[in-house]
C-alpha positions in Angstrom: 127.9 70.4 12.5 130.7 69.1 10.2 133.3 69.6 13.0 131.3 67.1 15.1 132.1 64.4 12.7 135.6 65.4 12.4 136.0 65.3 16.2 134.3 62.0 16.3 136.6 60.5 13.6 139.6 62.0 15.5 138.4 60.6 18.8 137.7 57.2 17.3 141.1 57.1 15.7 142.8 57.9 19.0 140.7 55.2 20.8 141.6 52.6 18.3 145.3 53.4 18.3 145.3 53.5 22.1 143.7 50.0 22.3 146.0 48.7 19.7 149.1 49.9 21.5 147.8 48.5 24.9 147.0 45.0 23.5 150.3 45.0 21.7 152.1 45.8 25.0 150.3 43.3 26.9 150.8 40.6 24.4 154.4 41.2 24.2 154.7 41.2 27.9 152.8 38.1 28.4 154.8 36.2 25.5 158.0 37.3 27.2 156.7 35.9 30.6 155.7 32.7 29.0 159.1 32.3 27.3 160.8 32.8 30.8 158.6 30.7 32.8 156.8 28.2 30.5 155.1 26.3 33.4 153.1 29.4 34.3 151.7 29.9 30.6 148.1 28.8 31.5 147.5 31.5 34.2 149.5 34.2 32.2 147.3 33.6 29.1 144.2 33.6 31.3 145.2 37.0 32.7 146.3 38.2 29.2 142.8 37.3 27.9 141.0 39.2 30.6 143.2 42.3 30.3 142.7 42.2 26.5 138.9 42.1 26.9 139.0 45.0 29.4 141.1 47.1 26.9 138.7 46.2 24.0 135.6 47.2 26.3 137.2 50.6 27.0 137.9 51.2 23.4 134.4 50.1 22.5 133.1 52.6 25.0 135.2 55.4 23.5 134.0 54.6 20.1 130.3 54.6 21.2 130.8 57.9 23.0 132.3 59.4 19.8 129.4 58.1 17.7 126.9 59.6 20.1 128.6 63.0 20.2 128.6 63.1 16.4 125.0 62.2 16.0 124.0 64.6 18.8 125.5 67.7 17.1 
């Protein structure tokens, strides 16, 4: 029973770290692309926001799964 909470905590931590690394890499690449080609900043920004939302959605899904597994056990 206690190990379920531990597993959920570790899983949630991994999900958050993965999302943070993904969004950091995404933002860094987008800013570099905007710096190289400023006239394309609008479409790059739009694509970056959509991709960040998808990354956050996957992280949120992982957190919900971790919580459900911890509560079920």
